C-alpha positions as CSV (number, residue, x, y, z in Angstrom):
1,M,3.7,10.3,10.7
2,A,0.1,9.5,9.7
3,A,-2.4,8.6,12.4
4,Q,-2.9,4.8,12.9
5,R,-6.0,3.4,11.2
6,H,-8.0,0.5,12.6
7,V,-9.3,-2.5,10.7
8,F,-11.7,-5.0,12.3
9,I,-11.6,-8.5,10.8
10,Y,-13.9,-11.4,11.6
11,G,-12.3,-14.4,13.2
12,L,-8.8,-12.9,13.0
13,D,-6.2,-15.5,14.0
14,D,-2.4,-15.6,14.4
15,F,-1.9,-17.2,11.0
16,H,-3.6,-14.3,9.2
17,R,-2.0,-11.7,11.5
18,Q,1.3,-13.0,10.0
19,Q,-0.1,-12.5,6.5
20,L,-1.3,-9.0,7.3
21,A,2.2,-8.1,8.5
22,T,3.4,-8.6,4.9
23,I,1.3,-5.8,3.4
24,A,2.5,-2.3,2.6
25,G,2.0,0.1,5.5
26,S,1.1,-2.6,8.0
27,Q,3.0,-0.8,10.7
28,R,0.5,2.1,10.5
29,L,-2.5,-0.1,10.8
30,G,-4.1,-1.7,13.8
31,F,-5.8,-5.1,13.2
32,H,-8.5,-6.1,15.6
33,Q,-10.5,-9.4,16.0
34,L,-14.2,-9.0,15.4
35,L,-15.7,-12.1,17.2
36,E,-13.4,-14.9,18.1
37,H,-12.5,-17.5,15.5
38,D,-14.7,-20.3,17.0
39,E,-17.8,-18.1,17.3
40,A,-17.4,-16.5,13.8
41,I,-16.3,-19.4,11.7
42,H,-17.1,-22.8,13.3
43,P,-19.8,-22.4,15.9
44,E,-22.6,-25.0,16.4
45,R,-25.0,-22.5,14.9
46,F,-24.8,-19.1,13.2
47,P,-27.3,-16.7,15.0
48,V,-27.0,-13.8,12.6
49,D,-28.7,-11.2,14.7
50,E,-26.9,-12.1,17.8
51,M,-23.6,-12.0,15.9
52,L,-24.4,-8.6,14.5
53,A,-25.4,-7.3,18.0
54,K,-22.2,-8.5,19.5
55,S,-20.2,-7.1,16.6
56,E,-21.9,-3.7,17.1
57,R,-21.0,-3.7,20.8
58,I,-17.3,-4.4,20.1
59,L,-17.2,-1.6,17.5
60,D,-19.1,0.8,19.9
61,A,-16.7,0.0,22.7
62,F,-13.7,0.9,20.5
63,G,-15.3,4.3,19.7
64,P,-15.2,6.3,16.5
65,G,-11.8,5.1,15.4
66,A,-13.0,1.9,13.7
67,D,-12.1,2.6,10.1
68,A,-12.9,-0.7,8.3
69,V,-14.7,-3.9,8.8
70,C,-13.5,-6.9,6.7
71,T,-13.6,-10.6,6.2
72,Y,-11.7,-13.3,4.3
73,W,-14.1,-16.0,5.4
74,D,-17.3,-17.5,3.9
75,F,-20.8,-17.1,5.0
76,P,-22.0,-15.8,7.5
77,T,-19.2,-13.3,7.8
78,S,-19.4,-12.4,4.1
79,A,-23.0,-11.2,4.8
80,L,-22.3,-9.6,8.2
81,V,-19.7,-7.3,6.8
82,P,-21.9,-5.4,4.3
83,I,-24.6,-5.1,6.9
84,L,-22.2,-3.4,9.3
85,R,-20.7,-1.3,6.6
86,E,-24.1,0.1,5.6
87,R,-25.1,0.7,9.2
88,R,-21.8,2.5,10.1
89,N,-21.2,4.3,6.7
90,L,-18.0,2.4,6.0
91,A,-16.5,1.8,2.6
92,G,-17.4,-1.4,0.7
93,A,-20.2,-3.2,-1.2
94,G,-23.7,-3.3,0.1
95,L,-25.7,-6.4,1.2
96,D,-27.9,-6.4,-1.9
97,A,-24.9,-6.6,-4.2
98,V,-23.2,-9.3,-2.1
99,L,-26.3,-11.5,-2.2
100,R,-26.5,-11.1,-6.0
101,L,-23.2,-12.9,-6.0
102,E,-23.6,-15.4,-3.2
103,H,-27.2,-16.5,-3.3
104,K,-26.6,-19.3,-5.8
105,Y,-29.9,-19.1,-7.6
106,W,-30.1,-15.3,-7.7
107,A,-26.5,-15.2,-8.9
108,R,-27.3,-17.5,-11.8
109,L,-30.2,-15.3,-12.9
110,E,-27.8,-12.3,-12.8
111,Q,-25.2,-14.1,-14.8
112,Q,-27.7,-15.4,-17.3
113,A,-28.5,-11.8,-18.1
114,V,-25.0,-10.9,-19.2
115,V,-23.0,-14.1,-19.9
116,P,-25.7,-16.7,-20.8
117,G,-23.3,-18.8,-22.8
118,L,-21.0,-19.3,-19.8
119,I,-23.4,-20.9,-17.3
120,P,-25.0,-24.3,-17.1
121,A,-28.6,-25.2,-17.2
122,F,-30.0,-24.7,-13.7
123,D,-33.1,-25.0,-11.6
124,C,-34.4,-24.4,-8.1
125,V,-35.2,-27.3,-5.9
126,D,-37.3,-27.4,-2.7
127,P,-35.9,-30.4,-0.8
128,F,-38.9,-30.4,1.6
129,A,-41.5,-30.6,-1.1
130,D,-43.5,-33.9,-1.3
131,D,-41.8,-34.6,-4.5
132,P,-38.7,-32.4,-4.9
133,A,-38.0,-33.7,-8.4
134,A,-41.5,-33.0,-9.7
135,S,-40.7,-29.7,-11.4
136,L,-37.1,-30.4,-12.2
137,Q,-36.2,-29.9,-15.8
138,L,-32.6,-31.1,-15.8
139,D,-31.4,-34.4,-17.2
140,F,-29.0,-36.6,-15.3
141,P,-26.2,-36.1,-14.3
142,F,-26.2,-32.8,-12.4
143,W,-24.9,-31.2,-9.2
144,L,-27.3,-30.6,-6.3
145,K,-26.3,-28.2,-3.5
146,P,-27.8,-25.7,-1.1
147,I,-28.5,-22.1,-2.1
148,K,-25.9,-21.2,0.5
149,A,-23.2,-23.2,2.1
150,H,-19.4,-23.4,1.7
151,S,-16.6,-25.9,1.2
152,S,-18.9,-28.1,-1.0
153,Y,-20.9,-28.9,2.1
154,L,-24.0,-31.0,1.1
155,G,-23.0,-30.8,-2.5
156,F,-23.8,-34.1,-4.4
157,R,-23.3,-35.3,-8.0
158,I,-26.6,-36.8,-9.0
159,H,-26.6,-39.5,-11.7
160,N,-30.1,-41.1,-11.2
161,R,-33.3,-40.9,-9.2
162,Q,-32.0,-43.1,-6.4
163,A,-28.9,-40.9,-5.9
164,F,-31.3,-37.9,-5.9
165,R,-33.4,-39.4,-3.1
166,R,-30.3,-40.2,-1.0
167,A,-29.0,-36.7,-1.4
168,I,-32.3,-35.1,-0.5
169,D,-32.4,-37.2,2.7
170,R,-28.9,-35.9,3.6
171,I,-29.8,-32.4,2.7
172,R,-32.9,-32.4,4.8
173,E,-30.8,-33.5,7.8
174,G,-28.1,-30.8,7.5
175,I,-29.4,-27.8,5.5
176,H,-30.5,-26.0,8.6
177,Q,-26.9,-25.3,9.5
178,F,-26.8,-22.6,6.8
179,G,-30.4,-22.4,5.9
180,E,-31.6,-20.7,9.1
181,P,-29.0,-18.0,9.2
182,F,-29.2,-17.3,5.5
183,D,-32.9,-16.7,5.8
184,E,-32.2,-14.2,8.6
185,V,-29.9,-12.4,6.1
186,M,-32.4,-12.6,3.3
187,A,-35.0,-10.9,5.5
188,K,-32.9,-7.8,5.5
189,V,-33.2,-7.1,1.7
190,R,-36.1,-6.7,-0.7
191,A,-35.5,-9.5,-3.2
192,P,-36.8,-9.2,-6.7
193,A,-39.9,-11.2,-7.7
194,P,-38.0,-14.2,-9.2
195,I,-36.2,-14.7,-5.8
196,E,-39.1,-14.2,-3.4
197,G,-39.5,-17.2,-1.2
198,I,-36.3,-18.8,-2.4
199,G,-33.9,-18.9,0.6
200,G,-31.6,-20.9,2.7
201,Y,-33.8,-24.0,2.8
202,H,-33.7,-24.3,-1.0
203,C,-31.2,-25.9,-3.3
204,I,-29.9,-25.3,-6.8
205,A,-29.5,-28.1,-9.4
206,E,-26.9,-27.4,-12.1
207,G,-25.7,-29.1,-15.2
208,I,-22.1,-30.5,-15.1
209,I,-19.5,-28.1,-16.2
210,S,-16.5,-29.4,-14.3
211,A,-14.8,-31.5,-17.0
212,G,-12.2,-28.8,-17.8
213,R,-9.3,-27.1,-16.0
214,Q,-10.4,-24.9,-13.1
215,C,-9.0,-21.6,-12.0
216,T,-10.0,-18.6,-9.8
217,L,-9.7,-14.9,-10.7
218,E,-8.7,-12.8,-7.7
219,G,-9.8,-9.2,-8.3
220,F,-11.6,-6.1,-7.0
221,V,-14.0,-3.4,-8.1
222,H,-13.0,0.2,-7.2
223,H,-15.3,3.1,-8.3
224,G,-16.9,0.8,-10.9
225,Q,-13.6,-0.4,-12.4
226,V,-12.9,-4.1,-12.3
227,Q,-9.2,-5.2,-12.0
228,V,-7.9,-8.8,-11.8
229,Y,-4.5,-9.0,-10.2
230,G,-4.0,-12.8,-10.1
231,V,-5.3,-16.1,-11.6
232,V,-4.9,-19.2,-9.5
233,D,-5.2,-22.8,-10.8
234,S,-7.4,-25.2,-8.8
235,I,-6.4,-28.8,-9.3
236,R,-9.0,-31.3,-8.2
237,E,-8.9,-35.0,-7.4
238,G,-11.2,-37.8,-6.2
239,R,-14.0,-39.9,-7.7
240,H,-16.0,-37.0,-9.0
241,R,-13.1,-34.5,-9.2
242,S,-15.0,-32.6,-6.5
243,S,-12.2,-32.3,-3.9
244,F,-9.4,-29.8,-4.2
245,Q,-5.9,-31.2,-4.2
246,R,-4.0,-27.9,-4.5
247,Y,-4.3,-24.3,-5.5
248,Q,-1.3,-23.2,-7.7
249,Y,-0.2,-19.7,-8.6
250,P,0.4,-18.2,-11.1
251,S,-2.0,-20.0,-13.5
252,R,-0.7,-22.0,-16.4
253,L,-3.8,-21.3,-18.5
254,P,-3.1,-19.5,-21.8
255,R,-3.3,-15.7,-21.5
256,R,-6.0,-15.5,-24.2
257,V,-8.2,-17.8,-22.1
258,Q,-7.5,-15.7,-19.0
259,A,-8.5,-12.6,-20.9
260,R,-11.9,-14.0,-21.9
261,M,-12.5,-14.8,-18.2
262,I,-11.6,-11.3,-17.1
263,D,-14.0,-9.9,-19.7
264,A,-16.8,-12.1,-18.3
265,A,-15.9,-10.9,-14.8
266,R,-16.3,-7.3,-15.8
267,R,-19.7,-8.0,-17.2
268,V,-20.9,-9.9,-14.2
269,M,-19.7,-7.4,-11.6
270,A,-21.2,-4.5,-13.5
271,Q,-24.6,-6.3,-13.6
272,T,-24.7,-6.9,-9.9
273,G,-23.7,-3.3,-8.8
274,Y,-20.9,-4.7,-6.6
275,D,-18.3,-2.0,-5.9
276,N,-15.4,-1.0,-3.7
277,A,-14.7,-4.5,-2.5
278,P,-12.7,-7.6,-3.4
279,F,-14.1,-10.7,-5.1
280,N,-12.9,-14.0,-6.5
281,M,-14.6,-15.8,-9.5
282,E,-14.2,-19.4,-10.4
283,F,-14.1,-20.7,-14.0
284,F,-13.6,-23.9,-16.0
285,W,-11.8,-24.0,-19.3
286,H,-12.7,-26.9,-21.6
287,R,-9.5,-27.2,-23.7
288,D,-10.8,-29.4,-26.6
289,A,-13.8,-27.1,-27.2
290,D,-11.9,-24.0,-26.2
291,T,-14.9,-22.9,-24.1
292,I,-15.1,-21.4,-20.7
293,A,-17.8,-21.8,-18.0
294,L,-18.5,-19.8,-14.9
295,L,-18.8,-21.7,-11.6
296,E,-19.4,-19.1,-8.9
297,V,-18.4,-15.7,-7.5
298,N,-17.4,-15.0,-3.9
299,A,-17.7,-11.5,-2.4
300,R,-14.3,-11.6,-0.7
301,C,-10.7,-12.4,-1.4
302,S,-9.7,-16.0,-0.8
303,K,-7.8,-16.7,2.5
304,S,-6.4,-19.9,0.9
305,H,-4.5,-17.8,-1.7
306,S,-3.0,-15.4,0.7
307,P,0.4,-17.1,1.3
308,L,0.7,-17.8,-2.5
309,F,0.6,-14.1,-3.3
310,H,3.1,-13.4,-0.6
311,M,5.5,-16.1,-1.9
312,V,5.2,-15.0,-5.6
313,D,4.3,-11.3,-5.5
314,G,5.8,-10.2,-2.3
315,A,2.7,-9.4,-0.2
316,S,-0.4,-11.1,0.9
317,H,-3.4,-10.1,-1.2
318,L,-5.2,-9.3,2.1
319,Q,-3.6,-5.9,1.2
320,V,-6.3,-5.5,-1.4
321,M,-9.0,-6.3,1.2
322,V,-7.6,-3.8,3.7
323,N,-7.1,-1.0,1.1
324,L,-10.6,-1.2,-0.1
325,G,-12.0,-1.5,3.4
326,L,-10.4,1.8,4.2
327,G,-11.7,3.3,1.1
328,D,-8.4,3.4,-0.7
329,A,-7.4,2.3,-4.2
330,P,-5.3,-1.0,-4.0
331,D,-1.7,-0.8,-5.0
332,F,-0.6,-4.4,-5.1
333,P,3.0,-5.6,-6.0
334,H,3.7,-8.0,-8.9
335,R,6.3,-10.8,-9.0
336,Q,8.4,-9.4,-6.1
337,G,8.3,-12.5,-4.0
338,G,10.9,-15.2,-3.4
339,F,9.4,-17.9,-5.6
340,P,8.3,-18.1,-9.3
341,M,5.4,-20.4,-8.2
342,A,3.6,-21.4,-5.0
343,A,0.8,-23.8,-4.0
344,K,-1.5,-24.7,-1.2
345,F,-1.8,-28.4,-0.9
346,M,-4.8,-30.0,0.8
347,L,-3.8,-33.4,2.4
348,R,-6.9,-35.6,2.0
349,V,-8.1,-39.1,2.4
350,F,-11.2,-40.5,0.7
351,R,-12.4,-43.0,3.2
352,P,-13.6,-42.6,6.8
353,G,-11.3,-43.7,9.6
354,Q,-9.6,-42.7,12.8
355,V,-6.4,-40.5,12.9
356,T,-3.6,-42.5,14.5
357,R,-0.7,-40.1,13.9
358,V,-0.2,-36.4,13.3
359,P,3.1,-34.6,12.9
360,D,4.7,-33.6,16.2
361,A,6.9,-30.5,16.9
362,A,10.1,-32.3,15.8
363,D,8.4,-33.3,12.4
364,I,7.4,-29.7,11.9
365,A,10.8,-28.4,12.8
366,R,12.4,-30.7,10.2
367,L,9.9,-29.5,7.6
368,K,10.8,-25.9,8.3
369,A,14.5,-26.6,8.2
370,R,14.1,-28.3,4.8
371,F,11.5,-25.8,3.4
372,P,11.8,-22.5,5.3
373,E,8.8,-20.9,3.5
374,A,6.5,-23.8,4.4
375,L,3.3,-23.0,6.3
376,L,1.3,-25.9,7.8
377,K,-2.2,-25.9,9.3
378,V,-3.2,-29.3,10.8
379,Q,-6.9,-29.9,10.8
380,V,-7.1,-33.1,12.8
381,E,-6.0,-34.5,16.1
382,R,-4.7,-38.0,17.0
383,G,-7.6,-40.3,17.9
384,Q,-10.1,-38.2,15.9
385,D,-12.8,-39.9,14.0
386,L,-12.9,-38.3,10.5
387,S,-16.7,-38.5,10.4
388,D,-16.7,-35.8,13.2
389,L,-15.0,-33.2,11.0
390,R,-17.3,-30.3,10.1
391,F,-18.1,-28.8,6.8
392,Q,-16.2,-31.3,4.7
393,D,-17.1,-32.0,1.1
394,S,-19.3,-35.0,0.5
395,Y,-16.5,-37.3,-0.7
396,S,-13.3,-36.7,1.3
397,Y,-11.7,-35.6,4.6
398,E,-9.1,-32.9,4.9
399,L,-6.2,-33.7,7.2
400,A,-4.1,-30.5,6.8
401,E,-3.2,-27.5,4.6
402,L,0.4,-27.1,3.4
403,F,1.8,-24.0,1.6
404,L,5.0,-24.3,-0.3
405,G,7.0,-22.4,-2.9
406,G,8.9,-23.8,-5.8
407,R,10.8,-23.0,-9.0
408,N,8.1,-24.6,-11.2
409,R,5.3,-27.2,-11.2
410,Q,7.7,-30.2,-11.1
411,D,9.7,-28.7,-8.3
412,L,6.6,-27.9,-6.3
413,L,5.3,-31.5,-6.6
414,Q,8.7,-33.0,-5.6
415,R,8.8,-30.7,-2.6
416,Y,5.3,-31.7,-1.7
417,G,6.1,-35.4,-1.9
418,I,9.1,-35.0,0.4
419,A,7.0,-32.9,2.9
420,C,4.3,-35.5,3.1
421,E,6.8,-38.2,4.0
422,M,8.3,-35.9,6.7
423,L,4.9,-35.1,8.2
424,G,3.8,-38.7,8.5
425,F,0.0,-38.5,8.9
426,E,-1.6,-41.9,9.5
427,V,-5.2,-43.0,9.4
428,D,-6.7,-46.3,10.4
429,H,-9.5,-46.9,7.9
430,S,-10.5,-50.1,9.6
431,A,-11.6,-48.1,12.6
432,A,-14.2,-46.1,10.8
433,A,-17.4,-45.5,12.8
434,A,-20.2,-47.9,11.8
């Protein structure tokens, strides 16, 4: 029997250990937590150099048997992983290539070089300038967001100068959360001239491209070859369609449209030099004009999609992450799961308030009895003020994540409606904090 190989994963928790157990050869792999979940994912601050130093101590204490370092989380772990891999000569993409995907302004410059027709007009904004709008060339409306954040944190749709000023005030208050650690990361690379001085305390303004149907390509690059193994639809809701209602797999977009997106992905990944690692790339398809637009690229696989691939294809796509982290070519199953379709639903409310009821153990047991495949992650507690939730988008509050399988889209939505009634979340909106 082959010797066990050891994979270190940032913020590894029980939910994702269960997903890792579905991948081929998992019994021959040891999965280890690299920093606890709360210190890697949701700390009060992200001290990059301290996190790196502690990570190094954990790996050193394990000895020479650490074979891979991986993450399925957003920044800062998406930046810590390539730094550790380069320091320890492990397989995977380097930091420069990762930043060419995840620094929002740098990424747009790279994309502009190879797929100029697929990206919106964009500009860099210094929110701390005396007049942040002075050099801005975009017309209203546009999106304004930090160069680096996640979960649409501090992202605002700007429709006039008054809205711009309000957004700038909010950004000035909160951008340090990601701005400070991102500048620590940027100090570790030699950025090209157009990027010099543009870091975590800057924003990007972009034209609106979100009128169409959104999807995400899940893929990887191995020895320079790009492969896309799944396309997931992203269904949005809310006043500005800026909040995710569900992720649905497999995509219902026409195959010819998916093929155009895959071709664009190959060009972008080749341009950045990203290699031997997973990625996901988000697009919009404008049906009436039959045009596609590129939203962003993430230098990781999406944890949100993991159970969907298990339900439909027969294994979590964390298998791709692990294979590449170990320096192996991924060999991922296709349509070998128990359901033709699956979705992750985000249970949201769009007004502040206080949570007055969450599902108890009996509610969850009834849910599992009715839908055995269901996976539930409750994000709130009874009595919690929704305004205290961290890293929410600017227009909604997420109560829970629910994963379900189904025969088709209609069946999925029916099952979701039944599940929501069984779970019975309640929020008192009259109790919103002043």
